[in-house]
C-alpha positions as CSV (number, residue, x, y, z in Angstrom):
1,M,0.0,0.0,0.0
2,N,1.4,3.4,-0.9
3,T,1.9,5.9,1.9
4,A,3.6,9.2,2.3
5,I,5.0,8.0,5.6
6,P,7.4,5.1,5.3
7,G,6.3,2.1,7.3
8,Y,2.7,3.4,7.9
9,G,-0.6,3.3,6.0
10,L,-0.3,-0.5,6.0
11,W,-3.9,-1.0,7.2
12,L,-4.1,-4.6,5.8
13,L,-0.9,-5.5,7.8
14,A,-2.4,-3.8,10.9
15,A,-5.6,-5.9,10.5
16,I,-3.7,-9.1,10.0
17,N,-1.6,-8.6,13.1
18,A,-4.5,-7.6,15.2
19,A,-6.5,-10.6,14.0
20,F,-3.6,-12.9,14.7
21,F,-3.0,-11.8,18.3
22,I,-6.7,-11.8,19.0
23,F,-7.3,-15.2,17.6
24,F,-4.1,-16.6,19.3
25,A,-5.4,-15.4,22.7
26,W,-8.9,-16.7,22.0
27,S,-7.5,-20.2,21.1
28,F,-6.1,-20.3,24.7
29,Y,-8.7,-18.3,26.6
30,K,-11.9,-19.6,25.0
31,P,-14.5,-17.3,26.7
32,L,-17.4,-19.2,28.3
33,N,-19.7,-16.6,29.7
34,A,-20.5,-12.9,29.5
35,R,-17.7,-12.0,32.0
36,D,-15.2,-13.9,29.9
37,W,-16.3,-12.2,26.7
38,R,-16.1,-8.8,28.4
39,S,-12.5,-9.3,29.5
40,F,-11.6,-10.7,26.1
41,G,-13.3,-7.8,24.3
42,L,-11.2,-5.3,26.4
43,Y,-8.0,-7.1,25.4
44,S,-9.1,-7.1,21.8
45,A,-9.8,-3.4,21.8
46,F,-6.3,-2.8,23.2
47,I,-4.7,-4.9,20.5
48,V,-6.7,-3.1,17.7
49,A,-5.6,0.3,19.0
50,L,-2.0,-0.8,19.2
51,F,-1.7,-2.2,15.7
52,A,-3.7,0.7,14.2
53,E,-0.8,3.0,15.3
54,M,2.0,0.5,14.7
55,Y,1.2,0.0,11.0
56,G,-1.7,2.4,10.2
57,F,-1.4,6.0,11.4
58,P,1.2,7.1,14.0
59,L,-1.1,9.3,16.0
60,T,1.2,9.5,19.0
61,L,4.2,10.5,17.0
62,F,2.2,13.2,15.2
63,L,0.9,14.6,18.5
64,L,4.2,14.5,20.2
65,G,6.3,15.2,17.1
66,G,7.1,18.8,17.8
67,W,8.2,18.2,21.4
68,L,10.2,15.0,20.4
69,S,12.0,16.8,17.6
70,S,13.1,19.6,19.8
71,R,14.4,17.3,22.5
72,F,15.9,14.6,20.2
73,P,16.6,16.3,16.8
74,E,18.8,13.4,15.7
75,V,15.9,11.0,15.5
76,D,13.6,10.8,12.4
77,W,10.3,10.7,14.3
78,L,8.3,9.8,11.3
79,S,10.3,6.7,10.6
80,H,8.8,3.4,11.6
81,D,11.6,2.5,14.0
82,A,10.8,5.7,16.0
83,G,7.5,4.0,17.0
84,H,9.7,2.0,19.4
85,L,9.5,5.1,21.6
86,L,11.3,3.9,24.7
87,E,14.2,2.6,22.7
88,M,14.5,6.0,21.0
89,L,14.1,8.0,24.2
90,F,16.8,6.1,26.0
91,G,19.1,6.4,23.0
92,W,20.3,2.8,22.8
93,R,22.7,2.5,19.9
94,V,21.3,-0.7,18.6
95,N,18.5,-1.8,16.2
96,P,15.3,-1.1,18.2
97,H,14.1,-4.6,17.5
98,F,17.0,-5.9,19.6
99,G,17.0,-3.2,22.3
100,P,16.4,-4.1,25.9
101,F,12.8,-2.9,26.0
102,H,11.9,-4.9,22.9
103,L,13.5,-8.0,24.2
104,A,11.8,-7.6,27.6
105,S,8.5,-7.2,25.8
106,F,9.0,-10.6,24.1
107,V,9.5,-12.2,27.5
108,L,6.3,-10.6,28.9
109,I,4.2,-11.3,25.9
110,G,5.4,-14.9,25.7
111,G,4.9,-15.4,29.4
112,G,1.4,-14.0,29.1
113,F,0.4,-16.4,26.3
114,W,2.0,-19.3,28.2
115,L,-0.1,-18.4,31.3
116,L,-3.3,-18.3,29.2
117,A,-2.4,-21.7,27.6
118,A,-1.5,-23.3,30.9
119,A,-4.5,-22.0,32.8
120,W,-7.2,-23.0,30.3
121,P,-7.0,-26.8,30.6
122,A,-7.0,-26.6,34.4
123,L,-10.0,-24.4,34.4
124,Y,-11.9,-26.4,31.8
125,R,-11.4,-29.7,33.8
126,A,-12.5,-28.0,37.0
127,Q,-15.6,-26.6,35.4
128,R,-16.6,-29.9,33.9
129,E,-16.1,-31.6,37.2
130,G,-17.9,-28.9,39.2
131,R,-15.0,-28.1,41.4
132,I,-12.5,-25.3,42.2
133,A,-9.5,-25.1,39.8
134,R,-6.5,-25.7,42.0
135,E,-3.8,-27.2,39.7
136,G,-1.4,-25.7,37.3
137,P,-1.2,-21.9,37.6
138,Y,-4.2,-21.9,39.9
139,A,-2.1,-23.4,42.6
140,R,-0.1,-20.1,42.7
141,I,-2.6,-17.4,41.8
142,R,-6.4,-17.3,41.7
143,H,-6.7,-15.4,38.3
144,P,-3.9,-16.6,36.0
145,Q,-5.8,-15.7,32.9
146,Y,-6.3,-12.1,33.9
147,V,-2.6,-11.9,34.8
148,G,-1.8,-13.3,31.4
149,F,-3.6,-10.4,29.8
150,F,-1.8,-8.0,32.1
151,L,1.6,-9.4,31.0
152,I,0.7,-9.3,27.3
153,M,-0.5,-5.7,27.4
154,T,2.5,-4.6,29.5
155,G,4.8,-6.3,27.0
156,F,3.2,-4.5,24.0
157,L,3.4,-1.2,25.9
158,L,7.2,-1.7,26.3
159,Q,7.5,-2.6,22.7
160,W,5.3,0.1,21.1
161,P,3.8,2.7,23.6
162,T,1.1,5.0,22.3
163,L,-1.0,7.6,24.0
164,L,-4.2,5.6,23.4
165,T,-2.9,2.3,24.8
166,L,-1.3,4.1,27.7
167,A,-4.6,5.7,28.5
168,M,-6.4,2.4,28.1
169,Y,-4.0,0.3,30.2
170,P,-4.9,1.6,33.7
171,V,-8.6,1.4,32.9
172,L,-8.2,-2.2,31.7
173,V,-6.2,-3.1,34.8
174,W,-9.0,-1.6,37.0
175,V,-11.7,-3.4,35.0
176,Y,-9.9,-6.7,35.2
177,A,-9.5,-6.3,39.0
178,R,-13.2,-5.6,39.4
179,L,-14.1,-8.6,37.2
180,S,-11.9,-10.8,39.4
181,I,-13.7,-9.6,42.5
182,A,-17.1,-10.3,40.9
183,E,-15.9,-13.7,39.9
184,E,-14.7,-14.5,43.4
185,R,-18.0,-13.4,44.8
186,D,-19.8,-15.8,42.5
187,C,-17.4,-18.6,43.5
188,V,-18.0,-18.0,47.2
189,E,-21.8,-18.3,46.6
190,R,-21.2,-21.5,44.7
191,F,-18.5,-23.3,46.7
192,G,-18.8,-21.6,50.1
193,E,-16.1,-22.3,52.7
194,D,-14.0,-24.3,50.3
195,Y,-13.5,-21.2,48.1
196,R,-12.9,-18.9,51.1
197,R,-10.1,-21.4,52.2
198,Y,-8.7,-21.3,48.7
199,M,-8.7,-17.5,48.8
200,A,-6.8,-17.5,52.1
201,E,-4.2,-19.9,50.7
202,V,-3.7,-18.6,47.1
203,P,-3.0,-14.9,46.3
204,R,-5.2,-13.1,43.7
205,F,-2.6,-11.9,41.2
206,I,1.0,-12.0,42.5
207,P,2.3,-15.4,43.7
208,R,3.9,-15.7,47.1
209,G,7.6,-16.3,47.5
210,R,8.8,-19.8,48.1
211,R,9.0,-19.4,51.9
212,A,5.6,-17.8,52.2
213,A,4.1,-20.6,50.1
214,Q,5.8,-23.2,52.2
215,A,4.4,-21.6,55.4
216,V,0.9,-21.7,54.0
217,E,1.4,-25.3,52.9
218,A,2.5,-26.2,56.5
219,R,-0.6,-24.7,58.0
220,R,-3.0,-26.8,55.9
C-alpha cells in the first residue's frame, strides 16, 4: 500500500496482526460466559488500538512530534523505527528490534500467552467436574488468565507505547481487577467455605515467594 510516511498506512498488515493476536489469545482463553467475553473484548480493543498505530497511522508520533523533535533532533520521528518510543528516548545505539525494552516485551508477551495456555486446561477440567480449579497456575494465583492479559498488554506497551494504549492500560487493569472480585463473589456463593479457604491460601494476582508458600502449605 502506498503511503507518504514510510512504514505506515499499512492497514491490511495492521488488520492481519490484530486478528492474529486476538485469535491466538482466543485459542487459549476460550470465553465461556459474559464476563469472559467482556474481559476478552477489552484485550481485543487494546490490540486493535495498538496495531492501528503500529502500521496504520502514527497518531502518538504526530501529536508529540514537535516536542520530540526539539528534544531529540537526531531522530527521524516519522520513521517506523521511531515507534519503538522507549528505545528511541533512552538512546540505545542498537537496532530497536534488539533493544532491551523490545527483548523484555517478548518475555512478557510470551509469558502472558504461556499463562493463558497453561490456565485454560485446568479451568476447563474443573468446570466440567464442578469443582474449584487448584492445579497448574491456579495453585499459585487465583486469576492466571487475567494476569496473562496484564503481561501481554505490558509487553506491548514496552515494545510500542502509544498515547491511546497508555490511557487504556490503567482502565483495563482496573476493570480486570473488578471482574476478578465479581468472579470470586460468584465462586463464594457456589463453593462456600471451600473457596474462602482457597482465597486464604492462594493470592489473587501475585504469587507468594517460596518461603511464604511453604508456610501456607505447612498450615494446611
